[in-house]
Chimera marker file (.cmm) of the C-alpha trace (Angstrom):
<marker_set name="trace">
<marker id="1" x="-6.632" y="-6.407" z="2.595" r="1" g="1" b="0" radius="0.5"/>
<marker id="2" x="-7.528" y="-3.432" z="5.611" r="1" g="1" b="0" radius="0.5"/>
<marker id="3" x="-4.925" y="-1.124" z="5.631" r="1" g="1" b="0" radius="0.5"/>
<marker id="4" x="-4.274" y="1.750" z="7.838" r="1" g="1" b="0" radius="0.5"/>
<marker id="5" x="-5.459" y="4.767" z="5.932" r="1" g="1" b="0" radius="0.5"/>
<marker id="6" x="-1.759" y="6.522" z="7.080" r="1" g="1" b="0" radius="0.5"/>
<marker id="7" x="0.046" y="4.193" z="5.154" r="1" g="1" b="0" radius="0.5"/>
<marker id="8" x="-1.758" y="4.375" z="1.990" r="1" g="1" b="0" radius="0.5"/>
<marker id="9" x="-0.258" y="7.027" z="-0.668" r="1" g="1" b="0" radius="0.5"/>
<marker id="10" x="-2.134" y="10.346" z="-1.375" r="1" g="1" b="0" radius="0.5"/>
<marker id="11" x="-2.731" y="9.492" z="-4.772" r="1" g="1" b="0" radius="0.5"/>
<marker id="12" x="-4.090" y="6.165" z="-3.864" r="1" g="1" b="0" radius="0.5"/>
<marker id="13" x="-6.515" y="7.686" z="-1.566" r="1" g="1" b="0" radius="0.5"/>
<marker id="14" x="-7.704" y="10.622" z="-3.871" r="1" g="1" b="0" radius="0.5"/>
<marker id="15" x="-8.320" y="7.913" z="-6.558" r="1" g="1" b="0" radius="0.5"/>
<marker id="16" x="-10.283" y="5.246" z="-3.741" r="1" g="1" b="0" radius="0.5"/>
<marker id="17" x="-12.429" y="8.443" z="-2.350" r="1" g="1" b="0" radius="0.5"/>
<marker id="18" x="-12.733" y="6.735" z="1.174" r="1" g="1" b="0" radius="0.5"/>
<marker id="19" x="-15.624" y="8.464" z="3.372" r="1" g="1" b="0" radius="0.5"/>
<marker id="20" x="-16.845" y="7.721" z="6.850" r="1" g="1" b="0" radius="0.5"/>
<marker id="21" x="-20.667" y="7.365" z="7.225" r="1" g="1" b="0" radius="0.5"/>
<marker id="22" x="-22.337" y="8.028" z="10.889" r="1" g="1" b="0" radius="0.5"/>
<marker id="23" x="-25.287" y="7.669" z="12.599" r="1" g="1" b="0" radius="0.5"/>
<marker id="24" x="-25.819" y="8.753" z="15.784" r="1" g="1" b="0" radius="0.5"/>
<marker id="25" x="-29.134" y="7.502" z="18.030" r="1" g="1" b="0" radius="0.5"/>
<marker id="26" x="-30.351" y="8.860" z="20.829" r="1" g="1" b="0" radius="0.5"/>
<marker id="27" x="-31.017" y="6.373" z="24.345" r="1" g="1" b="0" radius="0.5"/>
<marker id="28" x="-34.854" y="6.197" z="23.097" r="1" g="1" b="0" radius="0.5"/>
<marker id="29" x="-33.519" y="4.633" z="19.481" r="1" g="1" b="0" radius="0.5"/>
<marker id="30" x="-34.383" y="7.489" z="17.299" r="1" g="1" b="0" radius="0.5"/>
<marker id="31" x="-31.629" y="9.036" z="15.113" r="1" g="1" b="0" radius="0.5"/>
<marker id="32" x="-30.050" y="12.220" z="15.842" r="1" g="1" b="0" radius="0.5"/>
<marker id="33" x="-27.970" y="12.739" z="13.521" r="1" g="1" b="0" radius="0.5"/>
<marker id="34" x="-26.568" y="10.826" z="9.918" r="1" g="1" b="0" radius="0.5"/>
<marker id="35" x="-24.097" y="11.961" z="7.583" r="1" g="1" b="0" radius="0.5"/>
<marker id="36" x="-20.464" y="11.559" z="5.966" r="1" g="1" b="0" radius="0.5"/>
<marker id="37" x="-17.167" y="12.818" z="7.131" r="1" g="1" b="0" radius="0.5"/>
<marker id="38" x="-14.629" y="13.200" z="4.024" r="1" g="1" b="0" radius="0.5"/>
<marker id="39" x="-11.102" y="12.501" z="4.384" r="1" g="1" b="0" radius="0.5"/>
<marker id="40" x="-8.874" y="15.168" z="5.922" r="1" g="1" b="0" radius="0.5"/>
<marker id="41" x="-5.381" y="16.598" z="5.398" r="1" g="1" b="0" radius="0.5"/>
<marker id="42" x="-4.068" y="14.427" z="8.238" r="1" g="1" b="0" radius="0.5"/>
<marker id="43" x="-5.608" y="11.346" z="6.535" r="1" g="1" b="0" radius="0.5"/>
<marker id="44" x="-8.337" y="11.153" z="9.207" r="1" g="1" b="0" radius="0.5"/>
<marker id="45" x="-11.984" y="11.587" z="9.451" r="1" g="1" b="0" radius="0.5"/>
<marker id="46" x="-13.198" y="13.996" z="11.854" r="1" g="1" b="0" radius="0.5"/>
<marker id="47" x="-17.040" y="14.383" z="12.887" r="1" g="1" b="0" radius="0.5"/>
<marker id="48" x="-17.807" y="17.605" z="14.789" r="1" g="1" b="0" radius="0.5"/>
<marker id="49" x="-21.152" y="17.141" z="16.791" r="1" g="1" b="0" radius="0.5"/>
<marker id="50" x="-20.568" y="20.275" z="18.476" r="1" g="1" b="0" radius="0.5"/>
<marker id="51" x="-24.196" y="21.484" z="19.751" r="1" g="1" b="0" radius="0.5"/>
<marker id="52" x="-26.078" y="19.844" z="17.303" r="1" g="1" b="0" radius="0.5"/>
<marker id="53" x="-27.087" y="17.103" z="19.913" r="1" g="1" b="0" radius="0.5"/>
<marker id="54" x="-29.252" y="18.063" z="23.026" r="1" g="1" b="0" radius="0.5"/>
<marker id="55" x="-27.853" y="16.582" z="26.631" r="1" g="1" b="0" radius="0.5"/>
<marker id="56" x="-28.105" y="13.247" z="26.759" r="1" g="1" b="0" radius="0.5"/>
<marker id="57" x="-26.394" y="9.574" z="26.230" r="1" g="1" b="0" radius="0.5"/>
<marker id="58" x="-25.989" y="8.809" z="22.438" r="1" g="1" b="0" radius="0.5"/>
<marker id="59" x="-24.764" y="6.048" z="20.570" r="1" g="1" b="0" radius="0.5"/>
<marker id="60" x="-22.566" y="6.808" z="17.390" r="1" g="1" b="0" radius="0.5"/>
<marker id="61" x="-22.303" y="4.075" z="14.679" r="1" g="1" b="0" radius="0.5"/>
<marker id="62" x="-19.454" y="4.441" z="11.850" r="1" g="1" b="0" radius="0.5"/>
<marker id="63" x="-18.038" y="2.745" z="8.807" r="1" g="1" b="0" radius="0.5"/>
<marker id="64" x="-15.766" y="3.752" z="6.547" r="1" g="1" b="0" radius="0.5"/>
<marker id="65" x="-16.801" y="3.467" z="2.829" r="1" g="1" b="0" radius="0.5"/>
<marker id="66" x="-14.299" y="2.942" z="-0.242" r="1" g="1" b="0" radius="0.5"/>
<marker id="67" x="-15.257" y="4.133" z="-3.678" r="1" g="1" b="0" radius="0.5"/>
<marker id="68" x="-18.812" y="4.038" z="-2.300" r="1" g="1" b="0" radius="0.5"/>
<marker id="69" x="-18.343" y="-0.034" z="-1.362" r="1" g="1" b="0" radius="0.5"/>
<marker id="70" x="-20.221" y="-0.313" z="1.871" r="1" g="1" b="0" radius="0.5"/>
<marker id="71" x="-20.291" y="-4.292" z="1.468" r="1" g="1" b="0" radius="0.5"/>
<marker id="72" x="-18.979" y="-6.179" z="4.481" r="1" g="1" b="0" radius="0.5"/>
<marker id="73" x="-18.115" y="-3.160" z="6.479" r="1" g="1" b="0" radius="0.5"/>
<marker id="74" x="-16.701" y="-2.976" z="10.006" r="1" g="1" b="0" radius="0.5"/>
<marker id="75" x="-19.224" y="-0.433" z="11.936" r="1" g="1" b="0" radius="0.5"/>
<marker id="76" x="-17.582" y="0.582" z="14.960" r="1" g="1" b="0" radius="0.5"/>
<marker id="77" x="-19.969" y="1.588" z="17.803" r="1" g="1" b="0" radius="0.5"/>
<marker id="78" x="-19.016" y="3.977" z="20.242" r="1" g="1" b="0" radius="0.5"/>
<marker id="79" x="-21.263" y="5.367" z="23.552" r="1" g="1" b="0" radius="0.5"/>
<marker id="80" x="-21.210" y="8.597" z="24.360" r="1" g="1" b="0" radius="0.5"/>
<marker id="81" x="-23.009" y="11.458" z="26.803" r="1" g="1" b="0" radius="0.5"/>
<marker id="82" x="-23.515" y="15.366" z="26.118" r="1" g="1" b="0" radius="0.5"/>
<marker id="83" x="-23.257" y="17.018" z="29.423" r="1" g="1" b="0" radius="0.5"/>
<marker id="84" x="-25.969" y="19.224" z="31.056" r="1" g="1" b="0" radius="0.5"/>
<marker id="85" x="-23.632" y="22.090" z="31.495" r="1" g="1" b="0" radius="0.5"/>
<marker id="86" x="-21.403" y="22.519" z="28.400" r="1" g="1" b="0" radius="0.5"/>
<link id1="1" id2="2" r="1" g="1" b="0" radius="0.2"/>
<link id1="2" id2="3" r="1" g="1" b="0" radius="0.2"/>
<link id1="3" id2="4" r="1" g="1" b="0" radius="0.2"/>
<link id1="4" id2="5" r="1" g="1" b="0" radius="0.2"/>
<link id1="5" id2="6" r="1" g="1" b="0" radius="0.2"/>
<link id1="6" id2="7" r="1" g="1" b="0" radius="0.2"/>
<link id1="7" id2="8" r="1" g="1" b="0" radius="0.2"/>
<link id1="8" id2="9" r="1" g="1" b="0" radius="0.2"/>
<link id1="9" id2="10" r="1" g="1" b="0" radius="0.2"/>
<link id1="10" id2="11" r="1" g="1" b="0" radius="0.2"/>
<link id1="11" id2="12" r="1" g="1" b="0" radius="0.2"/>
<link id1="12" id2="13" r="1" g="1" b="0" radius="0.2"/>
<link id1="13" id2="14" r="1" g="1" b="0" radius="0.2"/>
<link id1="14" id2="15" r="1" g="1" b="0" radius="0.2"/>
<link id1="15" id2="16" r="1" g="1" b="0" radius="0.2"/>
<link id1="16" id2="17" r="1" g="1" b="0" radius="0.2"/>
<link id1="17" id2="18" r="1" g="1" b="0" radius="0.2"/>
<link id1="18" id2="19" r="1" g="1" b="0" radius="0.2"/>
<link id1="19" id2="20" r="1" g="1" b="0" radius="0.2"/>
<link id1="20" id2="21" r="1" g="1" b="0" radius="0.2"/>
<link id1="21" id2="22" r="1" g="1" b="0" radius="0.2"/>
<link id1="22" id2="23" r="1" g="1" b="0" radius="0.2"/>
<link id1="23" id2="24" r="1" g="1" b="0" radius="0.2"/>
<link id1="24" id2="25" r="1" g="1" b="0" radius="0.2"/>
<link id1="25" id2="26" r="1" g="1" b="0" radius="0.2"/>
<link id1="26" id2="27" r="1" g="1" b="0" radius="0.2"/>
<link id1="27" id2="28" r="1" g="1" b="0" radius="0.2"/>
<link id1="28" id2="29" r="1" g="1" b="0" radius="0.2"/>
<link id1="29" id2="30" r="1" g="1" b="0" radius="0.2"/>
<link id1="30" id2="31" r="1" g="1" b="0" radius="0.2"/>
<link id1="31" id2="32" r="1" g="1" b="0" radius="0.2"/>
<link id1="32" id2="33" r="1" g="1" b="0" radius="0.2"/>
<link id1="33" id2="34" r="1" g="1" b="0" radius="0.2"/>
<link id1="34" id2="35" r="1" g="1" b="0" radius="0.2"/>
<link id1="35" id2="36" r="1" g="1" b="0" radius="0.2"/>
<link id1="36" id2="37" r="1" g="1" b="0" radius="0.2"/>
<link id1="37" id2="38" r="1" g="1" b="0" radius="0.2"/>
<link id1="38" id2="39" r="1" g="1" b="0" radius="0.2"/>
<link id1="39" id2="40" r="1" g="1" b="0" radius="0.2"/>
<link id1="40" id2="41" r="1" g="1" b="0" radius="0.2"/>
<link id1="41" id2="42" r="1" g="1" b="0" radius="0.2"/>
<link id1="42" id2="43" r="1" g="1" b="0" radius="0.2"/>
<link id1="43" id2="44" r="1" g="1" b="0" radius="0.2"/>
<link id1="44" id2="45" r="1" g="1" b="0" radius="0.2"/>
<link id1="45" id2="46" r="1" g="1" b="0" radius="0.2"/>
<link id1="46" id2="47" r="1" g="1" b="0" radius="0.2"/>
<link id1="47" id2="48" r="1" g="1" b="0" radius="0.2"/>
<link id1="48" id2="49" r="1" g="1" b="0" radius="0.2"/>
<link id1="49" id2="50" r="1" g="1" b="0" radius="0.2"/>
<link id1="50" id2="51" r="1" g="1" b="0" radius="0.2"/>
<link id1="51" id2="52" r="1" g="1" b="0" radius="0.2"/>
<link id1="52" id2="53" r="1" g="1" b="0" radius="0.2"/>
<link id1="53" id2="54" r="1" g="1" b="0" radius="0.2"/>
<link id1="54" id2="55" r="1" g="1" b="0" radius="0.2"/>
<link id1="55" id2="56" r="1" g="1" b="0" radius="0.2"/>
<link id1="56" id2="57" r="1" g="1" b="0" radius="0.2"/>
<link id1="57" id2="58" r="1" g="1" b="0" radius="0.2"/>
<link id1="58" id2="59" r="1" g="1" b="0" radius="0.2"/>
<link id1="59" id2="60" r="1" g="1" b="0" radius="0.2"/>
<link id1="60" id2="61" r="1" g="1" b="0" radius="0.2"/>
<link id1="61" id2="62" r="1" g="1" b="0" radius="0.2"/>
<link id1="62" id2="63" r="1" g="1" b="0" radius="0.2"/>
<link id1="63" id2="64" r="1" g="1" b="0" radius="0.2"/>
<link id1="64" id2="65" r="1" g="1" b="0" radius="0.2"/>
<link id1="65" id2="66" r="1" g="1" b="0" radius="0.2"/>
<link id1="66" id2="67" r="1" g="1" b="0" radius="0.2"/>
<link id1="67" id2="68" r="1" g="1" b="0" radius="0.2"/>
<link id1="68" id2="69" r="1" g="1" b="0" radius="0.2"/>
<link id1="69" id2="70" r="1" g="1" b="0" radius="0.2"/>
<link id1="70" id2="71" r="1" g="1" b="0" radius="0.2"/>
<link id1="71" id2="72" r="1" g="1" b="0" radius="0.2"/>
<link id1="72" id2="73" r="1" g="1" b="0" radius="0.2"/>
<link id1="73" id2="74" r="1" g="1" b="0" radius="0.2"/>
<link id1="74" id2="75" r="1" g="1" b="0" radius="0.2"/>
<link id1="75" id2="76" r="1" g="1" b="0" radius="0.2"/>
<link id1="76" id2="77" r="1" g="1" b="0" radius="0.2"/>
<link id1="77" id2="78" r="1" g="1" b="0" radius="0.2"/>
<link id1="78" id2="79" r="1" g="1" b="0" radius="0.2"/>
<link id1="79" id2="80" r="1" g="1" b="0" radius="0.2"/>
<link id1="80" id2="81" r="1" g="1" b="0" radius="0.2"/>
<link id1="81" id2="82" r="1" g="1" b="0" radius="0.2"/>
<link id1="82" id2="83" r="1" g="1" b="0" radius="0.2"/>
<link id1="83" id2="84" r="1" g="1" b="0" radius="0.2"/>
<link id1="84" id2="85" r="1" g="1" b="0" radius="0.2"/>
<link id1="85" id2="86" r="1" g="1" b="0" radius="0.2"/>
</marker_set>
């Protein structure tokens, strides 16, 4: 059963160890970044891309794994751009 993280009790979240796994691809399809983000104090994930990417268009794919389980994960894709003048 899927449940919003903000509605799950803190002790249950600590035991289940949710993590966000992400992959960033450039327009050419090559992987620019990949990694994991741990759950923050506000029961949310934050992926800091900062100046780790060159200007251009990218696609971010991400999923949440619970206790390392990535079976039947709902993968979200988000397109974004990094401007030339940042």
